[in-house]
Structures are given as structure tokens and as C-alpha cells.
N, C-alpha and C positions, 0 to 999 in steps of 0.2 A: 783490490785494485790499487795501483800506485797513485798517491796524491802528490801533485806538483804545485809549487807556488809560482804562479804565472804573472808576469808583469803585463797589466792590461791598460796602464796609463802612465805617462811621464809628464813632469812639469818642472819649470825652473823660474827663478827670479833674480835679477840683478838690480841694485840701487841705481838711481838716476845719475849720481855723481861719478863720472868716469875720469880717472886721473892717469894720463899718459906719462911715460917716463920723463918726457920733457917738462911736465908740469910739477914734478917733485920738488920739494924745497931745495934751494941752492946750498943750504948748509950741509946737506948729505954728501956733497962733494962727489957726485957720481955722474954718469952719463947714460944716454939711451944705448949707446954701443956697448958699454961695460956690462949693463944689465942683461941685454939680449945675448951677448956672447957667453955669459955664465949661466943663464937661466932660461932664455927664450921668452921672457916676459916683456911685453910692450906696454901694458896698461893694467889697471885694476879699478874696481868699483868700490866706493866707500859709502857706508850707510849714513843717512842724514842723522843729525844729533837726536832727533826724536823717533828714530827708526830702530827697532830692536830685532833680535834674532827671531822672536815669535812672529813679528810682522812679516818678515821675509819668508819664513816657513809657511805661513798661512797662504800667501800669494802663490808660492810654488805648489802647495797642496791643492788649492782651488783649480789650478791649471791641469794638474794630473787627474783630478776627479772629473773635470770636464771632458778630457780625452777618454776616460774610462766610462763616461756616461753614467756616473753614479753621484749620489748626494752624500753629505757627511753622515746621514742616518744609516747609510749602507756600510759604514766602517765599524769594525769591531775593535780595532787596536791601532794605536799610534806609537811608533818608536821614533824618537828624535835623536839623531846623532849630532852632538854638539860639544864643544869645549868652551862655549861662550853663552851660557844660559842667561835669561833675563835676570834671574835672581839665584842666589845660592840654593834656596829651596822655596817653594815646592818645584817639582819638575816642570820645566818650560813646556813639555809635551801636554801637560794638563791645561796650560793657558791656551795652547793651540786648539785643544779639544773644545774649550769654551768658545773661542773666537769663531770656530767653524760651525758651532751649534750642534756638535755631536753629543748626544745625551746618554749614550749607552757605552758599553765596553770599557776599555782601560787604556791608559797612556803613560809612558815613562820615557826618561832620557837615558841615553847610553853614551859613555865617553871612551873613545879610543883615538882621540885627536884626528889626524889625517886619515887614519884607517877606520874611522867611526862608521862610515856608511857600509863598508864591507862587513864589519861586525854586526851592524844593525840588520842588514839584509839576511845574514846567516841566522840571527836570532829570530826574526820574523818568520823565516822559513820553518824553523823548528816548531814555533807555536802553531802555525797553520797545519803542519803535518800531524801534530798531536791533537788537532781538533779543538784547540782552545780559542780559535778565531777562524772566521771564514774569509774575511777581507781586511787587509791591513794597509795603512799609510806608513811608508818608511821615508823619513825626511832627513836630509843633511843640511844644516843651516848654521852659519857662523857670522859673527861680527869681529873678525880677527883684528881689524884696525884698532879696536879698543884695548888690545894687548901689546901694541907696538910701542917701542921706544923710537920716536921720530928723530932722534939724533944718531941712531945706529944704522948705518947703511947696509950692514950685513943682514939685517932682518927687516928693516922698514920697507925695502923695495920688493920684498918677496910675497907679501900677503894682501888679500882683499876680502871683501864681504859678498855674501850671496847665499842662495838656497836652491836646493833641488829635491824633487820628490818622485816617488813611484807608488803606484797602487798595485798591491799584490793580492791575488785571489787564489784560494785553494781550488784546484780542478782535478778531476779524475779522467783517466783514459786519454791523456794527451802526452805528446813527447816534448811539449814546450815547458818552460819554467826553469827554476834553479836546479841544475844538475848536481851541484856540490859546492861546498865552501871549505876553505882552509884558513884557520886562525892561529896566530902565533904571537908570543910576547917573550921578551928577554929583559928583565928588570935591571940588568947590568948596564943598560944604556940610559937609565933614568936621568942622569945628570948631563947627557949630551945635547938634549933638546927639551927644554922645560920652561915653565913660567915661574918666576921667583916670588910667588905670592900664593896665599890661600888662607881660608878661615882659621885652620888650626895651627898655622905657622906664623904668618906675619899679619893676619887680619886685614890684608890688602889684596887687591886684584893681581898686582905684579905685571911684569912685562916679559916678553919672549927672550930667552937666551939660547944660543945654538953654537955648537962646535961643528961648523959646516963640513970640514974635511972628514970627520969621523961619521957624521950622518950620511954623507954621500957614499963613503966606502961601505958602510953597513947596508944602505938601501940597495945598492946594486947587487950585493951578495945575497941578501935575504930575499929579494924579489925573484932572483933566479931560482932559489929553492921553492918559493911559493908557486911559481909557474910550473916547474917540473912536477911538484908533488900533486897539484890539483889535476893536472892532465893524467898522471898515473892513477890517481884515485878514481877518476871518472872514465878511465880507459879511452881517452881521446888523444889523437895524435896532433902534433903541431900544425899539420897541413889542414886540419879540419876547422881551425879557428878562422872566423870571418873578420872579426874586429877585436882590437885591443882597446879597451876603455880604461885608461890608467888614471891614478891620482895625478893631478896636474901641478906638480911641485917644481920639477926641473926637467927641461927637455933632454938633457944629457942622460938622466936616469931613464926616462921613457925610451930613448933611442937604444940604450943598452938592453932593455927588456925586449924590445921589438926585434933586435938583432938575435937575441937568444931564441926567440920563437921563429925566426926566419921570415918575419912579416915585413913586407915593403911599407914605406912610410904612408902610402895612400890607404893602408888598412889600419892605421893608428889614428884614433880620435885626439886631435890636439885642440884644446880651447884655452889652455893656461896662458897662451900668449896674449889673450884679450882680457882675462879676468884674474890672472896671477893665481897664487895658492889660496884657495878658499877652504882649505882643510877638509872637513867631512862633507862639504857641499860640492867639492870639485868633480867627483865621479858622477853623481846624478845630474849636475849641470852639463857635463860633457855628453852623457847619455841622451838627455833630452834634446840637446842641440843636434846630435846626429840622427835622432829619430825624426825630428821635425824637418830637417833638410833632406830627408829621404835616403840617406846613406844606409842606415840600419833598418832592415826590413824584417817583417815577421818570418820566423824560421831561421834567421841568422844565429850563428853561435858566437857569443861574445865572452871575452875574458876581462874581468875587472880585477885590478890589483892596486894595493896601496901600502906605503910604509910610513910610520909615524913615530913621534916621540914615545918613549916608554921603555925600550923600543917595542912597537906593536906593528904587525904586518899581516897581510892575508890576501885572499883572492876568492872570487866567485866565478863560477862557470854557468852561463845562462843561455838557454835557447829562447830567443825572443818570439 
């Protein structure tokens, strides 16, 4: 009998400090109108100085577990998608495991930048289908504000902090769950969107650098491929998609993908206007928001897609 990885709980967390476009430092020489026109972003949330990626991840995970009506002891596996771990090592996922009080199973980090949650969801799905775990926590959590050059308006206005989580459970005899995933990378884009630091190069954290024009061009093209390929792989038509839950980086990129699918704007989950680009956290944040406000219902067919530095991109097709 076919085993499916079913989402049985979602959760999210945003820090208390909300910074609207009007509240950004004057030295950035920008405006609310300029930012909204180019990105659709109106605000972002910034972690407190003593608030770490693991802290936000734990809060999102607790909320997802509460919806799933499970305890940490029911979890066999944690995958944390992040580019901003608490420390270089060990894996921040193990810190989350400890903070939750989960005493069994295993936990590890996965890095694919803004595509991290898509990659982590596909990875967890594989583990569950192979029987290596029964129930998994998949979390996307980021403190992107710690990687920003606050003198560079091209990047400083784009990112925020936050976390989102889902509980996945292996189930038999159901048409719900992850129907398929598509993952791609192209290392030729490595230098177009990157952080100029690292343990083996500069021994520093570094800050984000981005060739915005090249990233935008590749994102639109690659996401079109990701959408077409996942639908073909799963033998699903565009008309069957109920909701698009995209990475919340740039409204123009999201609009281009929706147009390709023939989806009206009311079938696209937009949350980036409020929390900006939270990298691997943006899809689970958007998903939880739409589940909690009642738009996404059990049985709906949703498409998640993301594009990231690396270049890395991918998609998940999920029956909720």
C-alpha cells in the first residue's frame, strides 16, 4: 500500500519587533513607495539581540505540534532548513531537539537558502517513505537580519526574521500528502547571490551580496520550469491547483509564476508584504497563515515553489 507523508499540523512565529518601510534608517536613502513598487514589501520583523534561530524554530514547532495534537516525544526526526544557524556546528536542529525535550530519533540541518524548506520537505518525505521515521518536524527558520549590510539598500530592505514549521506523518491508504517534489541546482549562479564570509574562507560571518537583475531573470525562468516539471511528473493539470504557496521574495516573481499557472491573485498566498523575505521560513510562514485564516482546507491541492542563491530551486505538490 502506498505511503504518503501527510501534513497534520502547521505553525509559525515572528519576532515582536516589526519594522515598517517608514521605520528604516534614513541613511538607506529609500522610500516606502520605492520598496513596494520593486518588491511588494511593506514591513519585516527583526529578532531581538538575545533571540536566535533555534528560539524562533522552537516556537513555530510548538504551535505545529499543538495543531497536530502531538508531543515532542511523538517526533522521530527534525529537519531544520536554515542559512543562519546558531553556531557553525553542531547542527541547530539538535539544539531544537533539546529545547523541545525530544529524547529519541535524530535531527539535522539542511541548507539551500530560500529553497531550504522545499528541499527539507522533499528530504523528510523520502525518510518517511523509507520507514526511517514515522513522524517528522520540518522547520524553516532564519535570522537573516544578522547577514545584512545596513548601508546597502539593495539588500537591507529585502529580508526579515521568522520561522515556520510543519508536522509530517507517514500514512497509508490516503490520497493526502506530498504527491511529488522537484529539486534543482546550478552552481554557475554561485556568485550572483551569496554571503561573503565563511569558516574556511574569511573566518567571518559576512554579509549578503546580490546581483538583483541576474537573480530576477533566472528566478522567473527557473520557476516556470519547476512548475511545468512537477505538474508533468505528478500528472496534474494547472486547473487542478487550488493554491500557490510561493517563496515570499518578490511580488513580481510570484505574479509571473501565477500567470504561468493561470491562477488568479486570490488563489496565491501573499504574506511577504508583511514579513519580507525570510528565506527558508517564508513558505511555512505563508502556509500556516493561510491554514489558520481558513483559506487552505483539507483536501486542497497546493503548489509550493522557491528560488535561491546557489542557484537552487524546486517545488512540492501537496494534497492537504
